[in-house]
C-alpha positions as CSV (number, residue, x, y, z in Angstrom):
1,M,101.7,66.5,177.3
2,I,102.9,67.4,173.7
3,L,105.4,64.7,173.6
4,Q,102.8,62.3,175.1
5,A,100.4,63.0,172.6
6,L,102.7,62.5,169.7
7,H,104.0,59.1,171.6
8,G,100.2,58.1,171.2
9,Y,99.9,58.9,167.8
10,Y,102.8,56.8,166.8
11,Q,101.4,53.8,168.8
12,R,98.0,54.6,166.9
13,K,99.7,54.6,163.5
14,M,101.9,51.4,164.3
15,A,98.6,49.4,165.0
16,D,97.4,50.5,161.4
17,P,96.1,47.4,159.6
18,D,97.5,48.7,156.3
19,P,101.2,48.3,156.3
20,A,101.6,51.2,153.6
21,R,100.2,53.6,156.5
22,R,102.2,52.3,159.4
23,L,105.0,54.4,160.8
24,P,108.4,52.9,160.7
25,A,109.4,50.5,163.7
26,A,112.1,51.4,166.0
27,G,115.5,51.8,164.5
28,L,113.9,52.9,161.0
29,E,112.8,55.8,159.4
30,D,110.9,57.1,156.3
31,K,113.6,58.5,153.8
32,E,113.4,59.8,150.0
33,I,116.1,57.7,148.2
34,P,116.4,59.3,144.7
35,F,118.8,56.5,143.3
36,I,119.1,52.6,144.0
37,L,122.2,50.9,143.1
38,E,121.3,47.3,141.8
39,L,123.9,44.7,142.7
40,S,124.4,41.3,141.5
41,P,125.2,38.5,144.3
42,E,128.8,38.9,143.5
43,G,128.7,42.5,144.0
44,Q,128.9,44.2,140.5
45,L,126.6,47.1,139.6
46,I,124.1,46.2,137.1
47,Q,122.3,49.4,136.8
48,I,121.2,52.5,138.7
49,T,117.4,53.2,139.2
50,D,116.2,56.5,139.4
51,T,113.1,56.7,141.6
52,R,112.1,60.0,141.1
53,T,108.8,61.1,139.4
54,Q,108.1,64.6,137.8
55,E,105.4,66.6,139.9
56,G,105.0,70.0,138.7
57,K,108.5,71.7,138.3
58,K,110.1,69.3,140.9
59,K,111.2,65.6,140.8
60,L,110.2,63.9,144.1
61,A,112.0,60.6,145.0
62,R,110.3,57.6,146.3
63,R,110.3,57.1,150.2
64,F,111.8,53.8,151.8
65,Q,112.0,52.5,155.3
66,V,115.6,52.6,156.0
67,P,117.9,52.2,159.2
68,Q,117.6,55.5,161.1
69,G,120.0,58.0,160.2
70,I,122.5,59.5,162.5
71,K,123.1,63.0,163.2
72,K,125.6,64.5,160.9
73,T,128.5,66.5,162.4
74,S,131.7,67.9,161.0
75,G,133.1,64.7,161.4
76,V,132.8,61.5,159.4
77,A,129.5,59.4,160.4
78,A,128.0,56.8,158.1
79,N,124.6,55.7,157.8
80,L,123.7,51.7,157.3
81,L,123.3,50.6,154.0
82,W,122.2,54.1,152.7
83,D,123.8,57.4,152.4
84,T,125.0,60.2,150.1
85,A,127.1,59.4,146.9
86,E,130.2,60.4,148.9
87,Y,129.8,57.8,151.4
88,V,128.6,54.9,149.0
89,L,130.6,55.7,145.8
90,G,133.5,57.7,147.0
91,F,132.3,60.4,144.8
92,D,134.1,63.6,145.7
93,V,132.1,66.6,145.2
94,K,134.1,69.1,147.5
95,G,137.6,68.4,146.4
96,K,138.6,66.5,149.7
97,P,139.8,63.0,148.3
98,E,141.2,62.0,152.0
99,R,137.9,62.8,153.6
100,V,135.9,60.8,151.0
101,A,138.2,57.9,151.5
102,E,137.6,58.0,155.2
103,Q,133.7,58.2,154.7
104,V,133.7,55.1,152.4
105,Q,135.8,53.2,154.9
106,A,133.2,54.3,157.6
107,F,130.2,53.0,155.5
108,R,132.0,49.7,154.9
109,Q,132.7,49.3,158.5
110,R,129.1,49.6,159.5
111,I,128.2,46.9,157.0
112,E,130.8,44.6,158.2
113,H,129.9,44.8,161.7
114,L,126.3,44.2,160.8
115,A,127.5,41.1,158.6
116,L,129.0,39.4,162.0
117,L,125.3,39.4,163.2
118,V,123.9,37.9,159.8
119,P,126.7,35.5,158.5
120,G,126.2,34.5,154.9
121,D,123.4,37.0,154.1
122,L,123.6,37.3,150.2
123,G,122.6,41.0,150.3
124,L,125.4,42.2,152.7
125,S,127.9,40.0,150.8
126,A,126.9,41.7,147.7
127,A,127.1,45.3,149.4
128,L,130.7,44.2,150.7
129,G,131.8,43.1,147.4
130,F,130.8,46.5,145.8
131,I,131.8,49.0,148.2
132,G,135.4,50.0,147.4
133,P,137.8,51.6,145.1
134,E,136.0,50.3,141.9
135,A,132.5,51.4,143.0
136,L,132.8,54.7,141.6
137,T,134.2,53.5,138.3
138,Q,131.3,51.2,137.8
139,A,128.9,53.8,138.6
140,Q,130.4,56.3,136.3
141,A,130.0,53.6,133.4
142,Q,126.2,53.6,133.8
143,P,124.1,55.4,131.2
144,N,122.4,57.7,133.6
145,W,125.4,58.5,135.8
146,Q,125.2,62.2,134.7
147,D,121.6,62.4,136.6
148,V,123.4,61.4,139.7
149,V,126.0,64.2,139.1
150,D,123.1,66.8,138.4
151,A,121.4,65.9,141.7
152,K,124.5,66.9,143.5
153,N,125.6,64.4,146.1
154,P,122.2,62.6,146.3
155,V,121.1,59.9,148.7
156,V,121.7,56.5,147.1
157,A,120.7,53.0,148.7
158,L,121.7,49.4,147.8
159,R,119.6,46.5,146.5
160,L,120.0,43.0,145.1
161,A,118.9,43.0,141.5
162,T,116.9,39.8,142.1
163,D,114.9,41.4,145.1
164,I,112.0,43.8,145.3
165,D,113.3,45.4,148.9
166,L,116.4,47.2,149.5
167,I,119.1,45.3,151.3
168,C,118.5,47.1,154.5
169,Q,114.8,45.8,154.3
170,R,115.6,42.1,154.0
171,P,114.0,40.1,156.9
172,A,117.3,38.8,158.4
173,V,119.0,42.3,158.2
174,V,116.0,43.8,159.7
175,A,115.8,41.4,162.7
176,A,119.6,41.8,163.3
177,M,119.1,45.5,163.6
178,A,116.1,45.3,165.8
179,N,117.9,43.2,168.3
180,A,120.9,45.7,168.2
181,V,118.4,48.4,168.8
182,T,116.6,46.6,171.9
183,M,119.9,45.2,173.3
184,P,120.8,47.3,176.3
185,A,124.1,49.1,176.3
186,A,127.0,47.9,178.2
187,N,128.2,51.3,179.5
188,V,124.8,52.4,181.1
189,T,125.8,55.0,183.6
190,Q,122.2,55.9,185.1
191,V,118.7,55.1,184.3
192,L,115.8,57.6,185.1
193,P,111.9,57.4,184.7
194,C,110.8,58.4,181.1
195,L,108.8,61.5,181.1
196,I,106.8,59.9,178.3
197,T,106.1,56.5,179.4
198,G,106.9,56.6,183.1
199,R,109.1,53.4,182.7
200,V,112.6,53.5,184.0
201,A,115.1,53.5,181.3
202,E,118.4,55.1,180.2
203,P,117.6,58.6,178.9
204,E,118.3,59.1,175.2
205,R,121.3,61.6,175.0
206,L,120.4,63.2,171.6
207,H,117.2,63.1,170.3
208,N,116.5,62.8,166.5
209,A,116.1,65.7,164.3
210,V,112.7,67.1,163.3
211,K,112.5,68.2,159.6
212,G,110.0,70.1,157.8
213,V,109.4,72.9,159.9
214,W,109.3,76.1,157.6
215,G,112.1,78.3,158.0
216,A,114.2,75.9,160.2
217,Q,117.5,74.5,159.2
218,T,117.1,72.1,156.3
219,S,119.2,69.4,158.4
220,G,116.6,69.5,161.0
221,A,116.1,70.8,164.5
222,N,115.2,69.8,168.1
223,I,112.1,70.4,170.4
224,V,114.1,68.8,173.3
225,S,118.0,69.7,173.4
226,F,120.7,71.2,175.9
227,N,123.8,72.6,174.4
228,L,124.8,75.3,176.9
229,D,125.4,75.1,180.5
230,A,122.6,77.6,181.3
231,F,120.2,75.0,180.0
232,R,121.5,72.2,182.3
233,S,120.6,71.5,185.9
234,F,122.4,69.4,188.9
235,G,125.3,68.6,186.5
236,K,123.3,66.5,184.2
237,E,124.4,66.3,180.5
238,Q,122.4,66.6,177.4
239,G,118.9,64.4,177.3
240,A,119.5,63.6,181.1
241,N,118.0,67.0,181.8
242,A,114.8,65.8,180.4
243,P,114.8,62.1,180.5
244,V,113.1,60.2,177.7
245,S,113.9,56.7,176.8
246,S,115.3,55.8,173.3
247,A,112.2,54.1,172.1
248,A,110.0,57.0,173.6
249,A,112.1,59.6,171.7
250,F,112.3,57.6,168.6
251,A,108.5,57.3,168.7
252,Y,107.7,61.0,169.1
253,T,110.2,62.3,166.6
254,T,109.0,59.8,164.0
255,A,105.5,60.8,164.6
256,L,106.2,64.6,164.1
257,N,108.3,63.9,161.2
258,H,105.4,62.0,159.5
259,L,103.0,64.9,160.2
260,L,105.5,67.3,158.8
261,V,106.5,65.3,155.6
262,K,106.2,67.2,152.4
263,G,102.6,66.7,150.9
264,S,101.1,65.7,154.4
265,R,97.2,66.2,154.7
266,Q,97.7,66.7,158.4
267,R,99.9,69.9,158.2
268,M,99.2,73.5,157.2
269,Q,101.2,76.8,157.3
270,V,99.6,79.7,159.5
271,G,101.7,82.6,159.3
272,D,105.2,81.4,160.2
273,A,103.9,78.3,162.2
274,S,103.9,75.0,160.5
275,T,100.9,73.6,162.1
276,V,100.1,69.8,162.4
277,F,97.2,68.0,163.9
278,W,95.9,64.7,164.7
279,A,93.2,62.7,166.4
280,Q,93.6,60.6,169.5
281,E,91.8,57.7,167.7
282,E,91.7,56.1,164.4
283,A,87.9,56.3,164.5
284,D,88.2,60.3,163.9
285,A,90.6,60.0,160.9
286,D,87.7,61.7,158.8
287,F,87.9,64.7,161.1
288,E,91.7,64.5,161.0
289,D,91.8,64.6,157.1
290,G,89.3,67.4,157.0
291,F,90.7,69.8,159.5
292,G,93.2,71.3,157.3
293,L,90.6,72.0,154.6
294,L,88.8,74.3,156.9
295,F,91.4,76.9,157.3
296,A,93.9,76.2,154.2
297,D,93.5,77.7,150.9
298,I,93.2,75.0,148.0
299,P,93.8,76.6,144.7
300,D,93.1,73.3,143.0
301,D,89.9,72.5,144.5
302,P,88.4,75.8,146.0
303,D,84.9,74.0,146.6
304,A,86.5,71.3,148.9
305,H,87.0,74.2,151.7
306,T,83.2,75.2,151.3
307,E,82.0,71.6,151.4
308,Q,84.1,70.7,154.6
309,V,82.7,73.8,156.4
310,R,79.1,72.8,155.5
311,A,79.8,69.3,156.4
312,L,81.2,70.5,159.9
313,F,78.1,72.7,160.6
314,D,75.9,69.9,159.8
315,S,77.7,67.6,162.0
316,V,77.4,70.3,164.8
317,H,73.7,71.3,164.4
318,H,72.0,68.3,163.0
319,S,73.5,64.9,162.6
320,G,75.1,64.7,166.4
321,R,78.3,63.6,165.0
322,F,80.0,65.0,168.2
323,Q,77.5,64.0,170.7
324,G,78.3,61.4,173.5
325,D,81.4,59.4,174.1
326,A,82.5,60.4,170.4
327,G,82.7,63.9,171.0
328,Q,84.7,63.4,174.3
329,R,87.6,61.9,172.3
330,K,90.6,64.4,172.0
331,F,92.0,66.4,168.9
332,F,95.5,67.9,169.1
333,V,96.8,71.0,167.1
334,L,100.4,72.0,167.3
335,G,102.1,75.2,165.9
336,L,105.8,74.8,165.4
337,A,108.3,78.0,164.4
338,P,111.7,78.2,163.6
339,N,114.3,79.4,166.4
340,A,118.0,79.0,165.5
341,A,119.0,75.4,165.8
342,R,115.7,74.4,168.0
343,I,111.8,74.6,167.2
344,S,109.6,76.8,169.3
345,I,106.1,76.2,170.2
346,R,104.1,78.8,168.9
347,F,100.7,77.1,170.2
348,W,99.4,73.9,171.6
349,H,95.8,72.8,171.9
350,A,94.3,69.7,173.0
351,A,90.5,69.4,173.5
352,P,87.7,67.1,172.9
353,L,86.2,67.0,169.5
354,H,82.9,68.4,170.4
355,E,84.7,71.6,171.9
356,M,86.9,71.7,168.9
357,A,84.0,71.5,166.5
358,E,81.9,74.2,168.1
359,R,85.0,76.6,168.3
360,I,85.3,76.2,164.5
361,T,81.8,77.0,163.7
362,T,81.8,79.9,166.1
363,W,84.8,81.2,164.0
364,F,82.9,81.1,161.0
365,D,79.8,82.7,162.5
366,D,82.1,85.5,163.6
367,L,83.4,85.9,160.1
368,K,79.9,85.7,158.4
369,I,79.2,89.0,156.7
370,V,77.1,90.3,153.6
371,R,79.2,89.8,150.6
372,A,79.5,89.9,146.7
373,P,78.5,86.8,144.8
374,H,82.0,86.3,143.8
375,D,83.3,86.4,147.3
376,P,84.0,83.0,149.0
377,E,81.1,82.1,151.6
378,F,83.8,80.8,154.1
379,P,87.0,82.7,153.7
380,S,90.2,80.9,154.6
381,L,92.6,82.0,157.1
382,F,95.1,82.3,154.7
383,R,93.4,84.7,152.5
384,L,92.3,86.6,155.6
385,L,95.8,87.1,156.7
386,N,96.9,88.1,153.2
387,A,94.0,90.5,152.9
388,I,95.6,92.6,155.7
389,A,99.2,92.6,154.5
390,L,101.1,94.9,152.5
391,Q,100.5,94.1,148.9
392,A,98.5,91.0,149.9
393,K,101.6,89.0,150.1
394,S,102.0,86.2,152.7
395,E,105.6,87.2,153.6
396,N,104.5,90.6,154.8
397,V,102.1,89.2,157.4
398,P,103.4,89.9,160.9
399,P,105.4,86.8,162.0
400,N,103.3,85.9,165.2
401,L,99.9,86.9,164.0
402,G,99.0,83.9,162.3
403,G,99.7,81.7,165.3
404,D,97.8,84.1,167.6
405,V,94.8,84.1,165.6
406,M,94.8,80.4,165.4
407,R,95.1,80.1,169.2
408,A,92.2,82.5,169.6
409,I,90.2,80.2,167.3
410,L,91.0,77.1,169.4
411,N,90.5,78.3,172.6
412,G,87.4,80.6,171.9
413,G,89.3,83.8,173.4
414,P,89.5,87.4,171.8
415,F,91.6,87.8,168.8
416,P,94.9,89.8,168.9
417,S,94.7,93.4,168.8
418,L,97.4,93.4,166.1
419,W,94.9,91.7,163.7
420,L,92.3,94.6,164.2
421,N,95.1,97.1,164.1
422,T,96.5,95.8,161.1
423,A,93.2,95.5,159.2
424,V,92.1,99.0,160.0
425,Q,95.6,100.4,158.9
426,R,95.3,98.8,155.6
427,C,91.7,100.1,155.0
428,R,93.0,103.5,155.8
429,A,96.2,103.1,153.9
430,E,94.4,101.8,150.6
431,R,91.3,103.8,151.4
432,H,89.3,100.5,150.8
433,V,87.1,98.2,152.9
434,N,87.0,94.9,151.2
435,Y,85.1,91.8,152.1
436,M,88.1,90.1,153.8
437,R,89.0,93.1,156.0
438,A,85.4,93.7,156.9
439,A,85.0,90.3,158.1
440,A,88.3,90.2,160.1
441,I,87.1,93.5,161.7
442,K,83.8,92.1,162.5
443,A,85.0,88.9,163.9
444,C,87.7,90.9,166.1
445,L,84.9,93.3,167.5
446,N,82.4,90.5,168.2
447,R,85.0,88.4,170.2
448,S,86.1,91.5,172.2
449,I,82.4,92.3,173.0
450,R,81.7,88.8,174.0
451,H,85.0,88.5,176.1
452,Q,84.0,91.7,178.2
453,N,80.4,90.4,178.5
454,P,79.5,87.0,177.6
455,A,75.9,87.5,178.2
456,S,76.0,90.4,175.7
457,E,73.8,90.3,172.7
458,E,75.0,93.6,171.2
459,V,77.2,92.0,168.5
460,Y,77.6,93.2,165.2
461,K,75.3,91.5,162.7
462,P,76.3,90.1,159.2
463,M,74.4,92.9,157.4
464,L,73.4,96.5,157.8
465,D,72.1,97.3,161.4
466,L,69.7,100.1,161.2
467,Q,69.2,100.0,164.9
468,N,73.1,100.1,165.9
469,P,73.4,103.2,168.0
470,H,77.3,103.4,168.1
471,V,78.4,106.9,166.8
472,A,81.4,105.2,165.1
473,Y,79.3,102.6,163.3
474,R,76.9,105.5,162.2
475,L,79.8,107.8,161.0
476,G,80.8,105.1,158.7
477,R,77.4,104.6,157.4
478,L,77.2,108.5,156.8
479,F,80.4,108.7,155.1
480,A,79.1,105.6,152.6
481,A,75.9,107.6,152.0
482,L,77.7,110.8,151.3
483,E,80.1,109.0,148.9
484,K,77.1,107.5,147.3
485,I,75.3,111.0,146.7
486,Q,78.5,112.3,145.1
487,E,78.8,109.2,142.7
488,E,75.3,109.8,141.7
489,A,75.4,113.4,141.3
490,S,79.0,113.1,139.2
491,P,78.8,109.8,137.4
492,G,82.1,108.6,136.1
493,L,84.4,110.3,138.7
494,N,87.9,108.9,138.8
495,A,88.3,109.6,142.5
496,T,85.5,110.2,145.4
497,I,85.6,111.7,148.8
498,R,87.0,108.2,149.8
499,E,90.4,108.7,148.2
500,R,90.7,112.1,150.0
501,Y,88.9,111.9,153.4
502,F,88.5,108.3,154.4
503,G,91.6,108.4,156.6
504,A,90.8,111.7,158.5
505,A,87.0,110.7,158.5
506,S,87.8,107.4,160.5
507,S,90.2,109.1,163.0
508,T,89.3,112.7,163.3
509,P,85.8,113.2,162.3
510,V,85.2,116.5,163.7
511,A,87.9,117.9,161.2
512,V,86.1,116.5,158.1
513,F,82.4,115.9,158.3
514,T,81.2,119.5,158.6
515,T,83.0,120.1,155.1
516,L,81.4,116.8,153.7
517,L,78.0,117.6,154.7
518,R,78.3,121.1,153.0
519,L,79.6,119.4,150.0
520,K,76.6,117.1,150.2
521,N,74.1,119.9,149.6
522,H,76.0,120.9,146.4
523,H,75.7,117.1,145.1
524,L,72.1,116.8,146.0
525,A,71.4,119.8,143.9
526,K,72.8,118.4,140.8
527,L,70.5,115.2,141.0
528,S,67.8,115.4,138.3
529,N,65.7,112.9,140.2
530,R,64.1,115.0,143.1
531,G,62.6,111.8,144.5
532,R,66.2,110.3,144.8
533,A,67.5,113.4,146.4
534,M,64.7,113.2,148.9
535,N,65.4,109.6,149.8
536,F,69.1,110.6,150.4
537,E,68.0,113.4,152.7
538,K,65.7,110.9,154.5
539,L,68.7,108.5,154.9
540,I,71.1,111.1,156.2
541,G,68.5,112.2,158.7
542,E,68.0,108.5,160.0
543,I,71.7,108.1,160.2
544,T,72.7,111.4,161.9
545,S,69.7,111.3,164.4
546,G,71.8,109.0,166.6
547,I,74.9,111.3,166.4
548,S,74.7,114.3,169.0
549,E,78.3,115.4,168.0
550,F,81.3,114.5,166.0
551,P,84.1,112.9,167.9
552,N,87.6,114.8,168.0
553,H,89.3,111.5,168.0
554,M,88.2,107.7,167.4
555,N,90.4,104.9,169.2
556,L,91.3,101.8,167.0
557,P,88.1,99.8,167.8
558,D,85.9,102.8,166.8
559,Q,87.8,103.0,163.6
560,G,87.1,99.4,163.0
561,R,83.3,100.2,163.8
562,F,83.6,103.0,161.4
563,A,84.9,100.6,158.6
564,L,82.5,98.0,159.4
565,G,79.5,100.7,159.0
566,Y,80.9,101.9,156.0
567,Y,80.9,98.3,154.3
568,H,77.6,97.7,155.6
569,Q,76.0,100.7,154.1
570,R,77.8,100.3,150.9
571,Q,76.7,96.7,150.5
572,A,73.2,97.6,151.2
573,F,73.4,100.2,148.4
574,F,74.6,97.5,146.1
575,T,72.0,95.0,147.2
576,K,69.2,97.4,146.6
577,S,70.5,98.5,143.1
578,E,70.9,94.8,141.9
579,A,67.4,94.1,143.3
580,A,66.1,97.3,141.4
581,S,67.9,96.1,138.3
582,T,66.5,92.6,138.4
583,A,62.9,93.9,138.9
584,D,63.5,96.3,136.1
585,E,64.8,93.4,133.7
586,S,61.9,90.9,134.7
587,S,59.3,93.6,133.8
588,S,61.0,94.5,130.4
589,S,61.1,91.0,129.6
590,T,57.4,90.4,130.2
591,P,55.8,89.8,126.7
592,E,52.9,92.3,125.8
593,T,49.8,90.8,124.9
594,T,47.7,92.3,122.0
595,G,44.2,92.0,121.1
596,V,43.3,90.2,118.0
């Protein structure tokens, strides 16, 4: 299913009317080429063109469609009409002149074989006239040769100085390569039904490498590969164990590499999972472009995330964007994680657009909670995960957590208990329940409630719930009230009861609250405003009226309820204080009228 969906995406992109957005045809690939060697028809090097542009602190090379690269091994294997400076120029960077000579010879031989199919082509003649012992000398005479040296054996390609396209992009050359790709091999030993297309063909022995997965080998890794006897069956070798035709293997790997390419709008990082997504049809490209904005953190444009979420809510609840046949078209999300020389599938989700949109709006509804004005209305998944990590650093997020949370978002199931556990532990360790952690705890608790009883309406609300009877929630409210009394009784305290008692109060209430309630009487006696003291007494009475006894121990979900009750009550205090301050400012700014 995954490979078929990627194959379908390749076919869709191949049909794109804009040539700039089309994916490479069979036998070609998109490749960053930092340097181009401009040749005269006689094969003399005229200049070296640097295609790189400065973006931030890095230089990014221009991308070209070139003949598909071969898998590099420990042996000598040359690409066609492009390769590293070692192969093209004979530039020895490793102190192995004999090997470099073999590399140059292999590079030249591939061009000679192609020239037999395209006799008289000026580009191939120029390339053959250049490749040889004098190539490096000519390159070293160029004024920007040091840039090539500094780039440490960069990829280079050849071009006639009179052309716009590379030599490998000349029409006659492209036609010859296409014929070579589609021509059946003379030594075909077996044909099998392709698992992707269903058509009978010779299976591809080694599939192209997939690059761009965070943490995987920079040279690329594979989704489909068999390199040990334990992975094989019935004596089959390599790709014959999962037969995929050459054309289909090229299509799915090209599509996946396109999605994973640097700067792609259709990829994001979710924990350790490099996540890509695409729509079944071109008509849904707008949802495809905006999906990443729903979850990613965009420092350069923080409003883009909020606007995209609001647009999604409007589409689901008002505009009818996902109703009828349009909502039945599929959308795909694939999470990939590194695993030695292979790529593991962290999660895979294929669902109709209307279902996908509803799941995402449910996700943001679960997160919705009272907040300060500076807190984001729709927190990104990146920030939510960082909020529960040690020192708020992404590298400290548990490896599988991001993928597990994304899977729960997409299938509507309960969130992993690890997320709730980590959020609660971080609250206890830092003795602080902030907006992101409270939103994560609320989402985990509500998902768990709905999973156990889909018809239940006893979910936690975004704001303070005075009617919530749960003892753990009320104890969190009580702790917040006791802290507030202490703060008002002794303004300017460097530390409150939270710094000393929060962890114990949330896990073993019976050992703490009797002491805290005694301290409360001392703090209330210090309040000069007796009306304020009376209001606190009423609040304490309202909260404790639903608590028959203090529990000896509270489990993980109850500790989450405690943190949520504490957060809700604290926010309620702040909201009332801000409202009162606003009212005072309004009354004080009202001009007095005086009689004449």
